DSSP file (Angstrom, degrees, kcal/mol; ACC not computed):
  #  RESIDUE AA STRUCTURE BP1 BP2  ACC     N-H-->O    O-->H-N    N-H-->O    O-->H-N    TCO  KAPPA ALPHA  PHI   PSI    X-CA   Y-CA   Z-CA
    1    1 A X     >        0   0    0      0, 0.0     4,-2.4     0, 0.0     5,-0.2   0.000 360.0 360.0 360.0 -41.0  160.2  167.2  152.4
    2    2 A X  H  >  +     0   0    0      1,-0.2     4,-2.6     2,-0.2     5,-0.1   0.891 360.0  50.7 -63.8 -32.7  164.0  166.5  152.5
    3    3 A X  H  > S+     0   0    0      2,-0.2     4,-3.0     1,-0.2    -1,-0.2   0.896 108.0  51.7 -66.6 -39.8  163.5  165.1  156.0
    4    4 A X  H  > S+     0   0    0      2,-0.2     4,-1.9     1,-0.2    -2,-0.2   0.927 112.5  46.1 -64.5 -43.2  160.7  162.9  154.9
    5    5 A X  H  X S+     0   0    0     -4,-2.4     4,-2.3     2,-0.2    -2,-0.2   0.904 112.7  50.1 -66.6 -41.8  162.9  161.5  152.0
    6    6 A X  H  X S+     0   0    0     -4,-2.6     4,-2.5     1,-0.2    -2,-0.2   0.927 111.2  48.4 -61.3 -45.0  165.8  161.0  154.3
    7    7 A X  H  X S+     0   0    0     -4,-3.0     4,-2.2     1,-0.2    -1,-0.2   0.840 110.8  51.5 -63.5 -33.8  163.5  159.1  156.8
    8    8 A X  H  X S+     0   0    0     -4,-1.9     4,-2.2     2,-0.2    -1,-0.2   0.884 110.3  48.4 -70.7 -38.8  162.2  157.0  154.0
    9    9 A X  H  X S+     0   0    0     -4,-2.3     4,-2.6     2,-0.2    -2,-0.2   0.894 112.1  49.1 -68.8 -36.5  165.7  156.1  152.8
   10   10 A X  H  X S+     0   0    0     -4,-2.5     4,-2.4     2,-0.2    -2,-0.2   0.927 110.8  50.6 -61.4 -45.5  166.7  155.2  156.3
   11   11 A X  H  X S+     0   0    0     -4,-2.2     4,-2.6     2,-0.2    -2,-0.2   0.895 112.4  46.2 -58.9 -44.6  163.6  153.1  156.7
   12   12 A X  H  X S+     0   0    0     -4,-2.2     4,-2.3     2,-0.2     5,-0.2   0.927 113.2  49.0 -64.9 -46.7  164.4  151.2  153.4
   13   13 A X  H  X S+     0   0    0     -4,-2.6     4,-2.0     2,-0.2    -2,-0.2   0.875 113.4  48.6 -62.2 -37.6  168.0  150.7  154.3
   14   14 A X  H  X S+     0   0    0     -4,-2.4     4,-2.4     2,-0.2    -2,-0.2   0.936 112.5  46.8 -67.2 -50.7  167.0  149.4  157.7
   15   15 A X  H  X S+     0   0    0     -4,-2.6     4,-2.3     2,-0.2    -2,-0.2   0.826 109.9  52.2 -62.3 -35.0  164.4  147.1  156.4
   16   16 A X  H  X S+     0   0    0     -4,-2.3     4,-2.7     2,-0.2    -1,-0.2   0.933 110.7  49.1 -70.6 -45.8  166.7  145.7  153.8
   17   17 A X  H  X S+     0   0    0     -4,-2.0     4,-2.6     1,-0.2    -2,-0.2   0.904 111.2  50.0 -60.8 -38.4  169.3  145.0  156.5
   18   18 A X  H  X S+     0   0    0     -4,-2.4     4,-2.3     2,-0.2    -1,-0.2   0.898 110.0  50.0 -68.3 -37.1  166.7  143.3  158.6
   19   19 A X  H  X S+     0   0    0     -4,-2.3     4,-2.6     2,-0.2    -2,-0.2   0.935 112.4  47.3 -66.6 -43.6  165.6  141.2  155.7
   20   20 A X  H  X S+     0   0    0     -4,-2.7     4,-2.9     1,-0.2     5,-0.2   0.951 113.2  48.6 -56.7 -50.0  169.2  140.2  155.0
   21   21 A X  H  X S+     0   0    0     -4,-2.6     4,-1.9     1,-0.2    -1,-0.2   0.865 112.9  48.1 -65.3 -35.3  169.7  139.4  158.7
   22   22 A X  H  X S+     0   0    0     -4,-2.3     4,-2.7     2,-0.2    -1,-0.2   0.908 111.0  50.2 -70.0 -41.0  166.5  137.4  158.8
   23   23 A X  H  X S+     0   0    0     -4,-2.6     4,-2.8     2,-0.2    -2,-0.2   0.930 111.3  49.4 -64.7 -45.6  167.5  135.5  155.6
   24   24 A X  H  X S+     0   0    0     -4,-2.9     4,-2.2     1,-0.2    -1,-0.2   0.863 112.0  48.2 -57.2 -39.6  170.9  134.7  157.2
   25   25 A X  H  X S+     0   0    0     -4,-1.9     4,-2.1    -5,-0.2    -2,-0.2   0.929 111.3  49.0 -69.5 -46.3  169.3  133.5  160.4
   26   26 A X  H  X S+     0   0    0     -4,-2.7     4,-2.9     1,-0.2    -2,-0.2   0.929 110.5  53.3 -55.4 -47.1  166.8  131.3  158.5
   27   27 A X  H  X S+     0   0    0     -4,-2.8     4,-2.5     1,-0.2    -1,-0.2   0.924 109.1  47.3 -55.3 -46.9  169.8  130.0  156.5
   28   28 A X  H  X S+     0   0    0     -4,-2.2     4,-2.4     1,-0.2    -1,-0.2   0.841 110.9  52.5 -66.4 -31.1  171.7  129.0  159.7
   29   29 A X  H  X S+     0   0    0     -4,-2.1     4,-2.4     2,-0.2    -2,-0.2   0.917 109.9  48.5 -68.4 -43.6  168.5  127.4  161.1
   30   30 A X  H  X S+     0   0    0     -4,-2.9     4,-3.1     2,-0.2    -2,-0.2   0.934 112.5  48.3 -57.7 -48.3  168.2  125.3  157.9
   31   31 A X  H  X S+     0   0    0     -4,-2.5     4,-2.9     2,-0.2     5,-0.2   0.916 111.8  49.7 -60.1 -45.2  171.9  124.3  158.1
   32   32 A X  H  X S+     0   0    0     -4,-2.4     4,-1.7     1,-0.2    -1,-0.2   0.935 114.2  44.6 -57.9 -49.0  171.6  123.4  161.8
   33   33 A X  H  X S+     0   0    0     -4,-2.4     4,-2.4     2,-0.2     5,-0.2   0.922 112.3  52.3 -65.4 -44.9  168.5  121.3  161.1
   34   34 A X  H  X S+     0   0    0     -4,-3.1     4,-2.7     1,-0.2    -2,-0.2   0.926 109.3  49.0 -59.4 -44.8  170.1  119.7  158.0
   35   35 A X  H  < S+     0   0    0     -4,-2.9    -1,-0.2     1,-0.2    -2,-0.2   0.841 110.4  52.5 -62.5 -32.9  173.2  118.7  160.0
   36   36 A X  H  < S+     0   0    0     -4,-1.7    -1,-0.2    -5,-0.2    -2,-0.2   0.926 114.8  40.3 -67.2 -43.3  170.9  117.2  162.7
   37   37 A X  H  < S+     0   0    0     -4,-2.4     2,-2.1     1,-0.2    -2,-0.2   0.837  96.3  80.4 -78.9 -33.3  169.0  115.1  160.2
   38   38 A X    ><  +     0   0    0     -4,-2.7     3,-1.1    -5,-0.2    -1,-0.2  -0.513  56.4 169.5 -78.7  79.4  172.0  114.0  158.1
   39   39 A X  T 3  S+     0   0    0     -2,-2.1    -1,-0.2     1,-0.3     6,-0.1   0.788  73.8  52.0 -60.0 -34.0  173.1  111.3  160.4
   40   40 A X  T 3  S-     0   0    0      4,-0.3    -1,-0.3    -3,-0.2    -2,-0.1   0.547  99.6-135.9 -83.9 -10.7  175.6  109.8  158.0
   41   41 A X    <   +     0   0    0     -3,-1.1    -2,-0.1    -6,-0.1     4,-0.1   0.854  66.3 127.7  60.9  35.2  177.3  113.3  157.4
   42   42 A X  S    S-     0   0    0      2,-0.4    -1,-0.1     0, 0.0     3,-0.1   0.327  83.3-108.6-104.3   7.0  177.4  112.6  153.6
   43   43 A X  S    S+     0   0    0      1,-0.2     2,-0.3    -5,-0.2    -8,-0.0   0.648  92.0  94.9  80.1  12.0  175.6  115.9  152.7
   44   44 A X        -     0   0    0    -10,-0.0     2,-0.6    -6,-0.0    -2,-0.4  -0.987  65.6-142.8-138.4 146.5  172.4  114.0  151.7
   45   45 A X        -     0   0    0     -2,-0.3    -7,-0.1    -3,-0.1     2,-0.1  -0.931  19.1-157.0-114.1 114.3  169.3  113.2  153.7
   46   46 A X     >  -     0   0    0     -2,-0.6     4,-1.9     1,-0.1     5,-0.1  -0.390  32.3-107.1 -83.1 171.6  167.8  109.7  153.1
   47   47 A X  H  > S+     0   0    0      1,-0.2     4,-3.0     2,-0.2     5,-0.3   0.920 122.0  51.3 -57.8 -46.1  164.1  108.9  153.7
   48   48 A X  H  > S+     0   0    0      1,-0.2     4,-2.1     2,-0.2    -1,-0.2   0.892 108.7  49.0 -64.4 -39.8  165.3  106.8  156.7
   49   49 A X  H  > S+     0   0    0      2,-0.2     4,-2.3     1,-0.2    -1,-0.2   0.890 113.0  48.8 -58.6 -41.9  167.3  109.6  158.2
   50   50 A X  H  X S+     0   0    0     -4,-1.9     4,-2.3     2,-0.2    -2,-0.2   0.921 112.7  45.0 -69.8 -46.2  164.5  112.0  157.8
   51   51 A X  H  X S+     0   0    0     -4,-3.0     4,-2.4     1,-0.2    -1,-0.2   0.873 113.0  52.5 -67.6 -36.3  161.8  109.7  159.4
   52   52 A X  H  X S+     0   0    0     -4,-2.1     4,-1.8    -5,-0.3    -2,-0.2   0.916 112.0  45.4 -66.7 -44.4  164.2  108.9  162.3
   53   53 A X  H  X S+     0   0    0     -4,-2.3     4,-2.2     2,-0.2    -2,-0.2   0.875 113.3  47.7 -66.8 -38.6  164.8  112.5  163.0
   54   54 A X  H  X S+     0   0    0     -4,-2.3     4,-2.2     2,-0.2    -2,-0.2   0.901 112.0  52.3 -71.1 -36.9  161.2  113.5  162.8
   55   55 A X  H  X S+     0   0    0     -4,-2.4     4,-2.6     2,-0.2    -2,-0.2   0.888 108.4  49.5 -59.9 -38.6  160.3  110.6  165.1
   56   56 A X  H  X S+     0   0    0     -4,-1.8     4,-3.0     1,-0.2     5,-0.2   0.923 110.6  50.9 -71.3 -40.9  162.9  111.7  167.6
   57   57 A X  H  X S+     0   0    0     -4,-2.2     4,-2.1     1,-0.2    -1,-0.2   0.890 111.0  48.1 -63.6 -35.5  161.5  115.2  167.5
   58   58 A X  H  X S+     0   0    0     -4,-2.2     4,-2.4     2,-0.2    -1,-0.2   0.921 114.0  46.6 -67.1 -44.1  158.0  113.9  168.1
   59   59 A X  H  X S+     0   0    0     -4,-2.6     4,-2.4     1,-0.2    -2,-0.2   0.919 112.4  49.9 -61.7 -42.8  159.2  111.7  171.0
   60   60 A X  H  X S+     0   0    0     -4,-3.0     4,-2.0     1,-0.2    -1,-0.2   0.880 112.2  48.1 -63.0 -40.6  161.2  114.5  172.5
   61   61 A X  H  X S+     0   0    0     -4,-2.1     4,-1.9    -5,-0.2    -1,-0.2   0.867 110.5  50.3 -72.5 -34.2  158.2  116.9  172.3
   62   62 A X  H  X S+     0   0    0     -4,-2.4     4,-2.3     2,-0.2    -2,-0.2   0.904 110.0  51.4 -68.1 -38.6  155.8  114.4  173.8
   63   63 A X  H  X S+     0   0    0     -4,-2.4     4,-2.1     1,-0.2    -2,-0.2   0.897 108.1  51.8 -64.6 -37.6  158.3  113.8  176.7
   64   64 A X  H  X S+     0   0    0     -4,-2.0     4,-1.0     1,-0.2    -1,-0.2   0.880 109.0  51.3 -68.7 -32.7  158.5  117.6  177.3
   65   65 A X  H  < S+     0   0    0     -4,-1.9     3,-0.4     2,-0.2     7,-0.3   0.905 108.5  50.8 -63.4 -40.4  154.6  117.7  177.5
   66   66 A X  H >< S+     0   0    0     -4,-2.3     3,-1.5     1,-0.2    -2,-0.2   0.919 108.5  52.5 -64.0 -40.1  154.6  114.9  180.0
   67   67 A X  H 3< S+     0   0    0     -4,-2.1    -1,-0.2     1,-0.3    -2,-0.2   0.765  99.6  64.1 -67.4 -23.5  157.1  116.8  182.1
   68   68 A X  T >< S-     0   0    0     -4,-1.0     3,-1.3    -3,-0.4    -1,-0.3   0.576  88.5-162.9 -78.4  -4.1  154.9  119.9  182.0
   69   69 A X  T X>  +     0   0    0     -3,-1.5     4,-0.9    -4,-0.3     3,-0.6  -0.376  67.7   2.2  61.4-131.0  152.2  118.1  184.0
   70   70 A X  H 3> S+     0   0    0      1,-0.2     4,-0.6     2,-0.2     3,-0.3   0.817 131.7  58.8 -58.9 -33.9  148.8  119.8  183.8
   71   71 A X  H <4 S+     0   0    0     -3,-1.3     3,-0.3     1,-0.2    -1,-0.2   0.873 111.9  40.9 -62.9 -37.6  150.2  122.5  181.4
   72   72 A X  H X4 S+     0   0    0     -3,-0.6     3,-1.6    -7,-0.3     4,-0.5   0.552  91.3  89.2 -89.1  -7.0  151.2  119.9  178.9
   73   73 A X  H >< S+     0   0    0     -4,-0.9     3,-1.5    -3,-0.3    -1,-0.2   0.890  83.7  54.4 -58.7 -41.9  148.1  117.8  179.3
   74   74 A X  T 3< S+     0   0    0     -4,-0.6    11,-0.4    -3,-0.3    10,-0.3   0.572  99.9  64.1 -69.5  -9.2  146.2  119.7  176.6
   75   75 A X  T <  S+     0   0    0     -3,-1.6     7,-2.2     9,-0.2     2,-0.3   0.612 111.3  27.8 -89.0 -13.0  149.0  119.0  174.2
   76   76 A X  E <   -A   81   0A   0     -3,-1.5     2,-0.4    -4,-0.5     5,-0.3  -0.977  54.7-155.3-147.9 154.9  148.5  115.2  174.3
   77   77 A X  E >  S-A   80   0A   0      3,-2.8     3,-1.9    -2,-0.3     2,-0.4  -0.914  76.8 -49.3-135.4 106.7  145.8  112.6  174.8
   78   78 A X  T 3  S-     0   0    0     -2,-0.4     0, 0.0     1,-0.3     0, 0.0  -0.548 124.0 -20.5  65.6-121.9  147.5  109.3  176.0
   79   79 A X  T 3  S+     0   0    0     -2,-0.4     2,-0.3    -3,-0.1    -1,-0.3   0.286 122.4  92.4-101.3  10.3  150.3  108.6  173.6
   80   80 A X  E <  S-A   77   0A   0     -3,-1.9    -3,-2.8   -18,-0.0     2,-0.4  -0.779  72.9-123.5-108.3 147.2  148.9  110.9  170.9
   81   81 A X  E     -A   76   0A   0     -2,-0.3    -5,-0.3    -5,-0.3     2,-0.1  -0.727  23.1-142.7 -88.2 130.7  149.5  114.5  170.1
   82   82 A X     >  -     0   0    0     -7,-2.2     4,-2.8    -2,-0.4     5,-0.2  -0.321  35.6 -92.9 -82.0 174.3  146.5  116.9  170.0
   83   83 A X  H  > S+     0   0    0      1,-0.2     4,-2.5     2,-0.2     5,-0.1   0.912 128.5  50.9 -50.4 -51.1  146.2  119.7  167.5
   84   84 A X  H  > S+     0   0    0    -10,-0.3     4,-2.2     1,-0.2    -1,-0.2   0.891 110.7  49.2 -60.3 -43.2  147.8  122.1  170.1
   85   85 A X  H  > S+     0   0    0    -11,-0.4     4,-2.5     1,-0.2    -1,-0.2   0.931 111.0  48.6 -66.3 -41.7  150.7  119.7  170.6
   86   86 A X  H  X S+     0   0    0     -4,-2.8     4,-3.2     1,-0.2    -2,-0.2   0.897 109.5  53.2 -66.0 -36.4  151.3  119.4  166.9
   87   87 A X  H  X S+     0   0    0     -4,-2.5     4,-3.2    -5,-0.2    -1,-0.2   0.938 109.4  49.2 -56.7 -47.4  151.2  123.2  166.5
   88   88 A X  H  X S+     0   0    0     -4,-2.2     4,-2.1     2,-0.2    -2,-0.2   0.913 113.5  46.3 -59.6 -45.3  153.9  123.5  169.2
   89   89 A X  H  X S+     0   0    0     -4,-2.5     4,-2.5     2,-0.2    -2,-0.2   0.953 112.1  50.6 -64.7 -46.5  156.0  120.8  167.4
   90   90 A X  H  X S+     0   0    0     -4,-3.2     4,-3.3     1,-0.2     5,-0.3   0.922 109.4  50.5 -57.1 -46.8  155.5  122.5  164.1
   91   91 A X  H  X S+     0   0    0     -4,-3.2     4,-2.9     1,-0.2     6,-0.2   0.910 109.9  51.5 -58.8 -38.7  156.5  126.0  165.6
   92   92 A X  H  X>S+     0   0    0     -4,-2.1     5,-1.5    -5,-0.2     4,-1.0   0.936 112.6  44.7 -63.7 -46.0  159.6  124.3  167.0
   93   93 A X  H ><5S+     0   0    0     -4,-2.5     3,-0.7     2,-0.2    -2,-0.2   0.952 116.0  47.7 -64.4 -47.8  160.5  122.8  163.6
   94   94 A X  H 3<5S+     0   0    0     -4,-3.3    -2,-0.2     1,-0.3    -1,-0.2   0.895 114.9  44.0 -63.3 -39.2  159.7  126.1  161.8
   95   95 A X  H 3<5S-     0   0    0     -4,-2.9    -1,-0.3    -5,-0.3    -2,-0.2   0.600 109.0-122.7 -82.6  -8.3  161.7  128.2  164.2
   96   96 A X  T <<5       0   0    0     -4,-1.0    -3,-0.2    -3,-0.7    -4,-0.1   0.740 360.0 360.0  74.1  23.5  164.6  125.8  164.3
   97   97 A X      <       0   0    0     -5,-1.5    -4,-0.2    -6,-0.2    -5,-0.1   0.434 360.0 360.0 -80.2 360.0  164.7  125.2  168.0
């Protein structure tokens, strides 16, 4: 019984540490993204800065799909992004890459 309680406490301590580490990682990703979008470095993001940054991310992702050749073909149709391409872009945004 004592071993089970000790294991439970170690598990809780570990998961708490993991949660804190994950929160710190998310915070640094947010900060990195914010700094990238805040072109004027004034600590504020204007609509124009936001739209310009999102447009650049879209353009960069489309360029990457084009470089992928056949592998990237399913991510776009002409100059438009497919659902799969949008998912890839969204995952990049969400993960902070």
